[in-house]
C-alpha positions as CSV (number, residue, x, y, z in Angstrom):
1,X,50.5,25.8,-4.0
2,X,46.8,26.2,-3.5
3,X,46.3,22.4,-3.8
4,X,48.9,21.8,-1.1
5,X,47.0,24.1,1.3
6,X,43.8,22.3,0.6
7,X,45.5,18.9,1.2
8,X,47.0,20.3,4.5
9,X,43.7,21.6,5.6
10,X,42.0,18.2,4.8
11,X,44.7,16.3,6.7
12,X,44.3,18.6,9.7
13,X,40.5,18.2,9.6
14,X,41.0,14.4,9.3
15,X,43.3,14.3,12.3
16,X,40.9,16.5,14.3
17,X,38.0,14.2,13.3
18,X,39.9,11.0,14.2
19,X,40.9,12.5,17.6
20,X,37.3,13.5,18.4
21,X,36.1,10.1,17.3
22,X,38.6,8.4,19.7
23,X,37.4,10.5,22.7
24,X,34.7,8.8,24.7
25,X,32.8,9.2,28.0
26,X,34.4,7.4,31.0
27,X,32.1,6.9,34.0
28,X,32.4,5.1,37.3
29,X,32.0,5.2,41.1
30,X,34.7,6.1,43.7
31,X,34.4,4.5,47.1
32,X,36.6,4.0,50.2
33,X,37.7,0.6,51.6
34,X,34.3,0.3,53.4
35,X,32.5,0.7,50.0
36,X,31.1,4.1,51.1
37,X,30.7,6.5,48.1
38,X,33.1,9.5,48.2
39,X,31.7,12.8,47.1
40,X,34.1,15.5,45.9
41,X,36.9,13.3,44.6
42,X,39.0,15.1,42.0
43,X,39.4,13.2,38.7
44,X,42.0,14.8,36.4
45,X,43.4,13.7,33.1
46,X,47.2,13.7,33.7
47,X,49.0,16.4,31.7
48,X,45.9,18.3,30.8
49,X,43.5,20.8,32.3
50,X,40.5,18.4,31.9
51,X,39.0,17.4,35.2
52,X,35.8,16.2,36.8
53,X,34.5,15.6,40.3
54,X,32.4,12.9,41.9
55,X,28.8,13.7,43.0
56,X,27.0,13.0,46.2
57,X,26.8,9.3,45.3
58,X,30.5,9.0,44.4
59,X,29.8,8.9,40.6
60,X,31.8,10.8,38.0
61,X,31.9,11.3,34.2
62,X,34.7,12.6,32.1
63,X,35.6,12.7,28.4
64,X,38.9,10.9,27.7
65,X,40.8,8.8,25.1
66,X,42.4,5.4,25.2
67,X,45.8,5.7,26.9
68,X,44.8,8.7,29.0
69,X,45.9,8.6,32.7
70,X,43.1,9.4,35.1
71,X,44.3,10.7,38.5
72,X,41.9,10.2,41.5
73,X,42.8,12.4,44.5
74,X,41.0,12.9,47.9
75,X,42.2,14.4,51.2
76,X,43.5,11.8,53.6
77,X,43.5,9.0,51.0
78,X,46.1,7.7,48.6
79,X,46.1,9.3,45.1
80,X,45.7,6.6,42.5
81,X,46.2,6.6,38.7
82,X,44.2,4.4,36.2
83,X,44.7,4.3,32.4
84,X,41.8,4.3,30.0
85,X,41.8,1.0,28.1
86,X,38.9,-0.7,26.3
87,X,36.3,-0.3,29.0
88,X,34.2,2.9,29.4
89,X,33.7,2.1,33.1
90,X,36.4,2.6,35.7
91,X,35.4,2.0,39.4
92,X,37.9,3.1,42.0
93,X,38.6,2.2,45.6
94,X,40.8,4.7,47.4
95,X,42.8,3.6,50.4
96,X,43.9,5.4,53.5
97,X,47.2,7.1,53.1
98,X,48.1,6.0,56.6
99,X,46.7,2.5,56.6
100,X,48.6,1.5,59.7
101,X,46.7,4.0,61.9
102,X,43.8,2.5,63.9
103,X,41.2,4.0,66.1
104,X,43.3,6.8,67.6
105,X,45.7,9.0,65.8
106,X,47.9,11.4,67.7
107,X,49.4,14.4,65.9
108,X,51.9,16.7,67.7
109,X,52.5,20.3,66.6
110,X,55.6,20.3,68.8
111,X,56.3,16.6,69.3
112,X,54.4,13.8,67.6
113,X,54.0,10.0,67.6
114,X,53.6,10.2,63.8
115,X,56.6,10.8,61.7
116,X,56.2,13.0,58.6
117,X,58.8,13.1,55.8
118,X,58.6,16.9,55.3
119,X,59.3,18.4,58.7
120,X,59.9,21.9,57.2
121,X,56.3,21.9,56.0
122,X,55.1,21.4,59.6
123,X,57.3,24.3,60.8
124,X,56.0,26.5,58.0
125,X,52.5,25.7,59.0
126,X,53.1,26.8,62.6
127,X,54.3,30.2,61.3
128,X,50.9,30.9,59.8
129,X,49.4,32.6,62.8
130,X,46.1,33.5,61.2
131,X,45.4,30.0,59.8
132,X,42.4,28.3,61.3
133,X,42.9,25.4,63.7
134,X,40.3,23.4,61.7
135,X,42.1,24.0,58.4
136,X,45.4,23.1,60.1
137,X,44.2,19.6,60.4
138,X,44.0,19.3,56.6
139,X,46.1,16.3,55.5
140,X,47.6,15.8,58.9
141,X,45.5,12.9,60.1
142,X,44.4,10.0,58.0
143,X,40.6,9.7,57.7
144,X,40.0,13.3,58.6
145,X,38.4,15.5,55.9
146,X,38.4,19.3,55.9
147,X,36.1,21.0,53.4
148,X,35.5,24.7,52.7
149,X,31.8,25.3,53.1
150,X,30.9,25.9,49.5
151,X,27.2,25.0,49.2
152,X,26.6,25.0,53.0
153,X,24.9,27.8,54.7
154,X,25.8,26.6,58.2
155,X,29.2,28.2,58.5
156,X,31.8,30.1,56.4
157,X,34.6,28.3,58.1
158,X,35.8,24.8,57.1
159,X,33.8,21.7,58.0
160,X,35.5,18.6,59.5
161,X,34.3,15.0,59.2
162,X,36.0,11.8,60.4
163,X,36.0,9.1,57.7
164,X,33.9,6.1,58.5
165,X,31.6,8.0,60.8
166,X,29.5,10.4,58.6
167,X,29.4,12.2,55.3
168,X,31.2,15.6,55.3
169,X,28.7,18.3,56.2
170,X,28.2,20.9,59.0
171,X,25.6,18.7,60.8
172,X,28.0,15.7,60.9
173,X,31.0,17.5,62.5
174,X,32.7,15.6,65.3
175,X,32.7,16.7,69.0
176,X,35.6,19.0,69.9
177,X,37.3,18.7,73.4
178,X,39.9,21.4,74.0
179,X,41.8,21.3,77.4
180,X,39.0,19.2,78.7
181,X,36.3,21.7,77.7
182,X,33.7,20.8,75.0
183,X,33.7,23.5,72.3
184,X,31.3,24.3,69.5
185,X,32.5,24.2,65.9
186,X,32.6,28.0,65.6
187,X,34.7,28.3,68.7
188,X,37.1,25.6,67.5
189,X,37.6,27.5,64.3
190,X,39.0,30.5,66.2
191,X,41.8,28.7,68.0
192,X,45.3,29.8,67.1
193,X,47.1,26.8,65.7
194,X,50.4,28.0,67.4
195,X,48.7,27.4,70.8
196,X,48.1,23.7,70.0
197,X,50.4,21.1,71.7
198,X,48.8,17.9,70.3
199,X,45.7,16.5,68.8
200,X,44.0,13.1,69.2
201,X,41.2,11.8,66.9
202,X,38.9,9.2,68.3
203,X,36.1,7.4,66.4
204,X,33.6,4.6,66.7
205,X,33.7,2.8,70.1
206,X,36.8,4.6,71.2
207,X,34.8,7.9,71.1
208,X,31.4,6.8,72.4
209,X,32.8,4.7,75.3
210,X,34.4,7.9,76.7
211,X,32.0,10.7,75.6
212,X,28.7,8.8,75.0
213,X,26.3,8.9,72.1
214,X,27.0,12.6,71.4
215,X,30.4,11.4,70.1
216,X,28.9,9.2,67.3
217,X,30.6,11.4,64.7
218,X,33.9,11.1,66.4
219,X,35.9,13.3,68.7
220,X,38.8,15.7,68.1
221,X,40.7,16.0,71.4
222,X,43.1,19.0,71.6
223,X,45.4,20.1,74.3
224,X,47.1,23.6,74.2
225,X,50.6,24.3,75.4
226,X,49.5,26.1,78.6
227,X,45.9,24.7,78.9
228,X,44.6,28.2,78.2
229,X,41.0,27.1,77.8
230,X,40.8,24.8,80.8
231,X,37.7,25.2,83.0
232,X,36.2,28.1,80.9
233,X,32.5,28.5,80.6
234,X,30.8,28.9,77.2
235,X,30.5,32.7,77.6
236,X,34.1,32.9,78.8
237,X,35.2,30.9,75.7
238,X,33.3,33.3,73.4
239,X,34.8,36.3,75.0
240,X,38.4,34.9,74.9
241,X,38.0,33.9,71.3
242,X,36.3,37.2,70.3
243,X,33.1,35.5,69.1
244,X,30.1,37.7,68.7
245,X,26.7,36.3,69.7
246,X,24.7,34.8,66.8
247,X,21.6,36.9,66.1
248,X,18.3,35.2,67.1
249,X,16.6,36.2,63.9
250,X,17.9,37.6,60.6
251,X,16.6,41.2,60.1
252,X,16.5,41.3,56.3
253,X,14.7,38.1,55.4
254,X,11.1,38.4,54.4
255,X,8.3,36.0,55.4
256,X,4.5,36.4,55.0
257,X,2.8,36.3,58.4
258,X,-0.3,34.2,58.9
259,X,-2.6,32.9,61.7
260,X,-2.8,29.2,62.2
261,X,-6.1,27.5,61.4
262,X,-8.6,27.4,64.3
263,X,-11.1,24.7,65.1
264,X,-14.4,24.9,63.2
265,X,-17.8,23.3,63.8
266,X,-19.2,21.2,60.9
267,X,-22.6,22.6,61.9
268,X,-21.6,26.1,61.0
269,X,-18.8,25.3,58.5
270,X,-19.7,22.0,57.0
271,X,-17.1,22.1,54.2
272,X,-13.3,22.4,54.4
273,X,-11.7,23.2,51.0
274,X,-8.1,23.7,50.1
275,X,-5.5,23.4,47.3
276,X,-2.8,20.7,47.5
277,X,0.7,21.8,48.2
278,X,3.8,19.9,47.1
279,X,6.3,22.6,48.1
280,X,8.9,21.7,50.8
281,X,11.0,24.9,50.9
282,X,9.9,25.7,54.5
283,X,11.5,22.5,55.8
284,X,14.9,23.0,54.2
285,X,14.9,26.6,55.3
286,X,14.2,25.6,58.8
287,X,17.0,23.0,58.6
288,X,19.3,25.9,57.6
289,X,18.4,27.9,60.7
290,X,18.8,25.0,63.0
291,X,22.1,24.0,61.5
292,X,23.2,27.6,62.0
293,X,22.3,27.5,65.6
294,X,19.7,30.2,65.0
295,X,16.1,30.6,66.3
296,X,13.6,29.8,63.6
297,X,11.2,32.7,62.7
298,X,7.7,31.6,63.3
299,X,6.4,32.8,59.9
300,X,9.1,30.7,58.2
301,X,7.3,27.6,59.4
302,X,4.7,26.2,57.1
303,X,3.7,22.9,58.6
304,X,2.3,21.3,55.4
305,X,5.6,21.9,53.6
306,X,7.5,20.2,56.5
307,X,5.2,17.2,56.3
308,X,5.4,17.0,52.5
309,X,9.2,17.1,52.4
310,X,9.1,13.4,53.3
311,X,7.8,10.5,51.1
312,X,5.3,8.0,52.3
313,X,4.4,4.5,51.3
314,X,1.0,5.0,49.6
315,X,0.0,2.5,46.8
316,X,0.1,3.4,43.1
317,X,-3.2,4.3,41.5
318,X,-5.1,1.3,40.0
319,X,-7.7,3.1,37.9
320,X,-7.8,5.8,35.2
321,X,-7.1,8.6,37.6
322,X,-3.4,9.9,38.0
323,X,-3.3,9.4,41.8
324,X,-4.5,7.1,44.5
325,X,-6.4,8.3,47.6
326,X,-5.5,7.0,51.1
327,X,-7.0,7.9,54.5
328,X,-6.2,6.8,58.0
329,X,-7.5,7.9,61.5
330,X,-5.7,7.5,64.8
331,X,-5.3,9.2,68.2
332,X,-3.7,12.6,68.4
333,X,-0.2,12.5,69.9
334,X,-0.3,16.1,71.3
335,X,-4.0,16.3,72.5
336,X,-4.9,12.9,74.0
337,X,-8.7,13.2,73.6
338,X,-8.5,14.2,69.9
339,X,-8.1,12.3,66.6
340,X,-5.8,12.8,63.6
341,X,-7.1,12.2,60.1
342,X,-4.4,11.7,57.5
343,X,-5.1,12.1,53.8
344,X,-2.5,10.8,51.4
345,X,-2.3,11.1,47.6
346,X,0.2,9.1,45.5
347,X,0.9,10.2,42.0
348,X,1.3,7.7,39.2
349,X,4.9,6.7,38.6
350,X,5.6,7.2,34.9
351,X,8.8,5.7,33.5
352,X,11.3,8.3,32.5
353,X,11.4,7.2,28.8
354,X,7.6,7.7,28.7
355,X,7.6,11.2,30.0
356,X,6.9,14.0,27.5
357,X,9.7,16.1,26.0
358,X,10.7,19.1,28.1
359,X,11.0,22.7,27.0
360,X,12.9,24.4,29.9
361,X,14.0,27.9,30.4
362,X,16.5,28.5,33.3
363,X,15.8,32.0,34.6
364,X,18.9,32.9,36.8
365,X,19.4,35.8,39.1
366,X,23.0,37.1,38.6
367,X,22.5,40.4,40.5
368,X,25.0,41.6,43.1
369,X,23.1,40.0,46.0
370,X,23.8,36.6,44.5
371,X,27.6,36.7,44.8
372,X,27.8,34.7,48.1
373,X,29.1,31.2,47.9
374,X,25.8,29.7,48.9
375,X,24.0,31.6,46.1
376,X,25.2,31.8,42.5
377,X,28.1,29.2,42.9
378,X,25.8,26.7,44.6
379,X,23.1,27.6,42.0
380,X,25.3,26.7,39.1
381,X,26.4,23.4,40.6
382,X,22.7,22.6,41.3
383,X,21.5,23.2,37.8
384,X,24.3,21.0,36.5
385,X,22.6,18.1,38.3
386,X,19.4,18.9,36.5
387,X,21.3,19.1,33.1
388,X,22.6,15.6,33.7
389,X,19.0,14.3,33.8
390,X,18.1,15.7,30.4
391,X,17.4,13.5,27.3
392,X,18.2,14.4,23.7
393,X,14.5,15.3,23.1
394,X,14.6,17.9,25.9
395,X,15.8,21.4,25.3
396,X,17.1,24.2,27.6
397,X,17.5,28.0,27.2
398,X,19.2,30.2,29.8
399,X,18.0,33.7,30.6
400,X,19.7,35.9,33.2
401,X,18.7,39.1,34.9
402,X,20.5,41.8,36.9
403,X,20.3,45.4,35.8
404,X,18.6,44.1,32.7
405,X,17.5,40.7,31.4
406,X,19.0,38.8,28.5
407,X,19.3,35.4,26.9
408,X,22.8,33.8,27.3
409,X,21.9,30.4,25.8
410,X,19.2,29.9,23.0
411,X,17.2,26.7,23.2
412,X,19.7,23.8,23.2
413,X,19.3,20.1,23.0
414,X,19.6,18.1,26.2
415,X,22.4,16.0,24.7
416,X,24.6,19.0,24.3
417,X,25.4,19.0,28.0
418,X,28.9,20.5,27.6
419,X,27.5,23.6,25.9
420,X,24.8,24.1,28.6
421,X,27.3,23.6,31.4
422,X,29.8,26.0,29.8
423,X,27.1,28.6,29.7
424,X,26.4,28.1,33.4
425,X,30.1,28.2,34.3
426,X,30.5,31.6,32.6
427,X,27.8,33.3,34.8
428,X,29.0,36.0,37.2
429,X,27.1,38.1,39.8
430,X,26.8,41.9,39.6
431,X,24.2,44.7,39.3
432,X,20.7,45.3,40.5
433,X,17.7,42.9,40.2
434,X,15.2,43.4,37.4
435,X,13.2,40.3,38.3
436,X,10.0,41.4,36.4
437,X,11.9,41.9,33.1
438,X,13.6,38.5,33.5
439,X,10.2,36.7,34.1
440,X,8.8,38.4,31.0
441,X,11.7,37.3,28.8
442,X,11.8,33.7,30.1
443,X,8.1,33.2,29.5
444,X,8.4,34.7,26.0
445,X,11.1,32.2,25.1
446,X,9.2,29.3,26.7
447,X,6.0,30.3,24.7
448,X,8.0,30.6,21.4
449,X,9.3,27.0,21.8
450,X,6.1,25.6,23.3
451,X,5.8,21.8,23.0
452,X,2.2,20.7,22.7
453,X,1.4,18.0,25.4
454,X,5.0,18.5,26.5
455,X,6.6,19.7,29.8
456,X,6.9,23.5,29.3
457,X,8.5,25.1,32.4
458,X,10.4,28.1,33.6
459,X,12.9,27.3,36.4
460,X,13.5,30.5,38.4
461,X,16.7,30.4,40.6
462,X,17.2,33.4,42.9
463,X,17.3,34.7,46.5
464,X,14.0,36.5,45.6
465,X,15.5,39.9,46.3
466,X,13.7,41.8,43.5
467,X,14.5,45.5,43.8
468,X,14.0,47.0,40.4
469,X,10.9,47.0,38.2
470,X,7.9,45.0,39.5
471,X,8.9,44.8,43.2
472,X,5.8,44.6,45.3
473,X,4.2,41.2,46.1
474,X,0.9,42.3,44.5
475,X,2.7,43.3,41.3
476,X,4.6,40.0,41.1
477,X,1.3,38.1,41.8
478,X,-0.5,39.8,38.9
479,X,2.4,39.2,36.6
480,X,2.7,35.5,37.3
481,X,-1.0,34.9,37.2
482,X,-1.0,36.4,33.7
483,X,1.9,34.2,32.6
484,X,0.2,31.1,34.0
485,X,-2.4,31.4,31.1
486,X,0.3,30.5,28.6
487,X,0.3,26.9,29.9
488,X,3.9,27.2,31.1
489,X,4.6,25.7,34.5
490,X,7.0,27.3,37.1
491,X,9.6,25.9,39.5
492,X,11.2,28.3,42.0
493,X,14.5,27.5,43.5
494,X,15.5,29.6,46.5
495,X,19.1,30.2,47.6
496,X,21.0,32.1,50.3
497,X,20.5,33.7,53.7
498,X,20.4,37.1,55.3
499,X,18.4,38.9,52.6
500,X,16.3,35.9,51.5
501,X,12.8,36.8,50.3
502,X,10.7,33.7,51.0
503,X,7.4,35.7,50.6
504,X,8.0,36.5,47.0
505,X,9.2,33.0,46.1
506,X,6.1,31.5,47.7
507,X,3.7,33.8,45.8
508,X,5.4,33.1,42.5
509,X,5.1,29.3,43.0
510,X,1.6,29.4,44.3
511,X,0.2,31.6,41.6
512,X,2.2,30.3,38.7
513,X,1.2,26.6,38.4
514,X,4.4,25.8,40.2
515,X,6.4,24.3,43.0
516,X,9.0,25.8,45.3
517,X,12.2,24.4,46.9
518,X,14.8,26.0,49.1
519,X,18.3,24.7,48.2
520,X,20.5,25.0,51.3
521,X,23.3,22.7,50.1
522,X,24.4,20.5,47.2
523,X,22.8,17.4,48.8
524,X,19.4,19.1,48.7
525,X,20.0,20.0,45.1
526,X,20.8,16.4,44.4
527,X,17.6,15.3,46.1
528,X,15.2,17.7,44.4
529,X,16.8,18.1,41.0
530,X,18.3,14.6,40.7
531,X,16.8,11.8,42.7
532,X,13.3,13.4,42.6
533,X,13.6,14.9,39.1
534,X,10.4,13.4,37.8
535,X,8.2,14.6,40.7
536,X,9.8,18.0,40.7
537,X,9.8,18.7,36.9
538,X,6.9,16.6,35.4
539,X,3.3,17.4,36.4
540,X,0.7,14.7,35.9
541,X,-2.3,16.7,37.2
542,X,-2.9,20.4,37.8
543,X,-5.3,22.5,39.8
544,X,-5.8,19.7,42.4
545,X,-8.4,20.6,45.0
546,X,-9.7,18.8,48.1
547,X,-13.0,19.3,49.8
548,X,-14.2,17.5,52.9
549,X,-17.6,17.4,54.5
550,X,-17.4,16.2,58.1
551,X,-20.3,14.3,59.7
552,X,-21.5,16.5,62.6
553,X,-22.9,13.4,64.4
554,X,-19.3,12.1,64.7
555,X,-17.2,15.3,64.6
556,X,-17.7,18.1,67.1
557,X,-15.0,20.3,65.6
558,X,-12.1,20.0,63.2
559,X,-9.1,22.0,62.0
560,X,-6.8,21.7,59.0
561,X,-3.1,21.5,60.1
562,X,-1.2,23.9,57.9
563,X,-2.2,24.9,54.4
564,X,-3.2,28.4,55.7
565,X,-2.3,30.1,52.5
566,X,-3.9,27.3,50.4
567,X,-7.4,27.5,51.8
568,X,-10.3,28.0,49.4
569,X,-13.9,29.1,49.7
570,X,-16.4,26.2,49.3
571,X,-17.7,27.7,46.1
572,X,-14.1,27.7,44.6
573,X,-14.1,23.9,44.6
574,X,-16.2,23.7,41.4
575,X,-14.9,26.9,39.8
576,X,-12.4,25.8,37.2
577,X,-11.1,29.3,36.9
578,X,-9.6,29.0,40.4
579,X,-5.9,28.0,40.5
580,X,-4.7,25.2,42.7
581,X,-1.6,23.0,43.2
582,X,0.0,20.5,40.8
583,X,1.0,16.9,41.4
584,X,4.2,15.4,39.8
585,X,5.1,11.9,38.6
586,X,5.4,9.6,41.7
587,X,4.9,12.5,44.1
588,X,3.1,12.1,47.4
589,X,0.9,14.7,49.0
590,X,-0.1,14.5,52.7
591,X,-2.7,16.6,54.6
592,X,-3.6,16.2,58.3
593,X,-6.8,17.2,60.1
594,X,-7.2,17.3,63.9
595,X,-10.7,16.3,65.0
596,X,-12.5,16.7,68.3
597,X,-15.0,13.9,68.5
598,X,-18.6,14.5,69.5
599,X,-19.1,14.5,73.2
600,X,-15.5,15.3,74.1
601,X,-14.9,18.3,76.3
602,X,-12.1,20.6,75.0
603,X,-10.5,23.8,76.1
604,X,-10.0,24.7,72.5
605,X,-13.7,25.1,71.7
606,X,-15.5,28.4,72.2
607,X,-18.7,28.3,74.2
608,X,-21.7,27.3,72.0
609,X,-24.2,30.0,71.4
610,X,-27.8,29.7,72.8
611,X,-30.3,28.1,70.5
612,X,-31.6,30.7,68.0
613,X,-35.3,31.4,67.7
614,X,-35.6,32.2,64.0
615,X,-32.5,30.3,62.6
616,X,-31.8,26.7,63.2
617,X,-29.0,24.5,61.8
618,X,-30.6,21.2,60.8
619,X,-28.7,17.9,60.2
620,X,-29.9,15.0,58.3
621,X,-32.1,12.4,60.1
622,X,-29.7,9.7,58.9
623,X,-26.7,10.0,61.3
624,X,-24.4,7.9,59.0
625,X,-22.8,6.4,62.1
626,X,-20.3,4.4,60.0
627,X,-19.1,7.6,58.2
628,X,-16.6,10.2,59.6
629,X,-16.6,12.3,56.4
630,X,-17.0,12.5,52.7
631,X,-14.0,13.6,50.7
632,X,-14.0,15.0,47.1
633,X,-11.1,15.7,44.7
634,X,-11.1,17.8,41.6
635,X,-8.2,17.9,39.1
636,X,-7.4,18.8,35.5
637,X,-5.1,17.0,33.1
638,X,-2.0,19.0,32.5
639,X,-3.2,20.2,29.0
640,X,-6.9,20.4,30.0
641,X,-9.2,23.1,31.2
642,X,-12.1,21.0,32.6
643,X,-11.9,19.4,36.0
644,X,-12.5,15.7,36.8
645,X,-14.1,14.9,40.2
646,X,-13.5,11.9,42.5
647,X,-15.5,11.0,45.7
648,X,-14.6,8.8,48.6
649,X,-16.2,8.0,52.0
650,X,-14.0,8.0,55.1
651,X,-15.1,5.4,57.6
652,X,-15.7,6.2,61.2
653,X,-12.9,3.9,62.3
654,X,-9.9,4.9,64.4
655,X,-6.9,3.1,65.9
656,X,-4.7,3.9,68.8
657,X,-1.4,5.6,67.9
658,X,0.6,2.6,68.9
659,X,-1.3,0.6,66.2
660,X,-1.1,3.4,63.5
661,X,1.0,3.0,60.4
662,X,4.6,4.2,60.3
663,X,3.5,6.9,57.9
664,X,0.9,8.2,60.4
665,X,3.4,8.2,63.2
666,X,6.1,10.0,61.3
667,X,3.9,12.6,59.5
668,X,2.3,13.4,62.9
669,X,5.7,13.8,64.5
670,X,6.8,16.3,61.8
671,X,3.5,18.3,62.1
672,X,3.9,18.3,65.9
673,X,7.5,19.7,65.6
674,X,6.2,22.4,63.2
675,X,3.4,23.4,65.6
676,X,6.0,23.6,68.4
677,X,8.3,25.8,66.3
678,X,5.3,28.1,65.6
679,X,4.5,28.1,69.3
680,X,1.0,26.9,68.6
681,X,-1.6,27.6,71.3
682,X,-3.6,24.5,70.1
683,X,-1.2,21.8,71.3
684,X,-1.0,20.7,74.9
685,X,2.2,18.8,74.8
686,X,5.4,20.4,73.4
687,X,7.9,17.9,74.6
688,X,10.8,17.4,72.1
689,X,11.5,14.1,73.8
690,X,8.0,12.8,72.9
691,X,8.3,14.1,69.3
692,X,11.6,12.3,68.9
693,X,10.1,9.1,70.4
694,X,7.2,9.2,68.0
695,X,9.4,10.0,65.0
696,X,11.6,7.0,65.8
697,X,8.6,4.7,66.0
698,X,7.6,5.8,62.5
699,X,11.0,5.9,61.0
700,X,10.9,3.3,58.2
701,X,11.7,3.2,54.5
702,X,14.5,5.8,55.0
703,X,17.1,4.7,52.5
704,X,18.3,8.3,52.0
705,X,18.5,9.1,55.7
706,X,16.2,12.1,55.6
707,X,13.9,10.9,58.4
708,X,17.0,10.2,60.6
709,X,18.2,13.7,59.8
710,X,14.8,15.1,61.0
711,X,15.2,13.3,64.3
712,X,18.6,14.9,64.8
713,X,17.2,18.4,64.0
714,X,14.5,18.0,66.7
715,X,17.3,17.1,69.1
716,X,19.3,20.1,68.0
717,X,16.3,22.5,68.3
718,X,16.1,22.0,72.0
719,X,19.2,24.2,72.4
720,X,17.8,27.1,70.3
721,X,14.0,27.2,70.7
């Protein structure tokens, strides 16, 4: 009897083993008929609960066995089924479910030119009085996508995009015309579907020929049964639809205030010293405000982070140093008599296979304040993108904190992705926020699993709302400075809105050998944690400092644009105990100076003091007429304690803005926009039209579309700032 049980157990184990051995990973890309990748396509193994979903690039991955039926479904497109055979790659093209429809589709809620098989469904829909008009378009019109805004901060109501015009996101919504009146998206979402008589959807030339360039994302034309919105003004629409005004600034968000850098004379302040900054959280946070239709708080604008969001075409280093140095001088676009000096660093691009092993600790805030959809749910999806980048030699631990801190996943190999993702999926929000205790535990685990010459890093994901334990900014600063001595780097990922604590996140990143990103949607997570994974997660140089000595014979005055909280004292430059910024693999860093040349009259200069009797400022007898400045860099290797110095001369050679590089034009346009948002008193021209013009002139090498998005944001900002 006992032997029979053993045999049965052995057979069961054998069957289980064979089944597991037969299961393999199926991957592929899902596109539409125009070869545009489709994000968010559901991939389900028929007859099971196993499913996956395509990412931002239309790619998916799922474990399946030979003979399994994979069902691909997407709103507005035909569901298709493919069977797993010998190949591990299945690429899918989904076709429109109403292929016969062309540029205009008319859908009637009472009468219609389009016949639907299930008329009872349409009648049932009309009975749902509280259903949003936007959501009511779901599945009714081929090529129209309606998505709940999980991962978008712009609006809690659904987002619409017209296929073939733009990807689905709040900024790409179509124009809405209701009873001849143009409506905003939030107004459209308040319309009662029972009031709708019919809907027309226009796209491409059919839209722009009638409504102009503003209709480039398509037009949804709606007429109501009694034309109840005809001839109403925007305020009358808001009143009729019971829409409360959007607050101009959130009241519970926290930003450190600072004063922008002033012009300085090289005779009295010959040296300008600062730490590099590769953070770009300020730009994505600003993007969130503008996409929300809100005024941007001035202290949320850090110009250097806006400039460094974008990548520039600097050459790779050709010597033993980990980065190349690139300078350029041209005319200032906002003060015509001034010059702009651009300094660009390009980090060495190290192949992924050559990067050191990673020892990562995810430190995740699961407190009650993280329950919103654009916080913990978006956070979990974001970190899954990072998990997919890990190699077998990498390892990840997960620490969470709420009322207390605890480890939910011990250090786990990067090839055990299912285990890591399951641990993320099981996280839920609730409780208060013991941020200090979480940081202590995360660094303890990172130190215990420290990899010599490896990438040891804590990744803190939170809205920064620490309210238990070490709460003050000074307490957090002391704590993180102490932890920096362990050799563990820090990446801060910020989420959410309303109670977002930018000031704490910035301090943690600045003082903890770290970087900082604000994740406003899943696309940004894909950029920072996926496409720019190496630059975000692998440092190639730390404590990088820059010091410039301007030639007073050529420079009357200068100012560093941005970097206000990264400025250092001249004596800090050679002090290896002073912390500075890190540079990642293939990362770029850009800094801009505005220069008032010698002999130029300027309203921005204070009157010069009379000559002093006892103290005189002497300059060298050699005027170095061919030199504008001397620039020095100091950096440490990631596992080193002693700095290495580099020196370069900047020639006194300038070009007109029209002959400047595309990088100079675009970076200047971004800085110009940042200065405008801060209401800078040191720029003469604040024309959005001119900023857009310059940005368009410099818009090149934009395969991902981030520069084009910036231009749209400047256009949007005219309505709110």
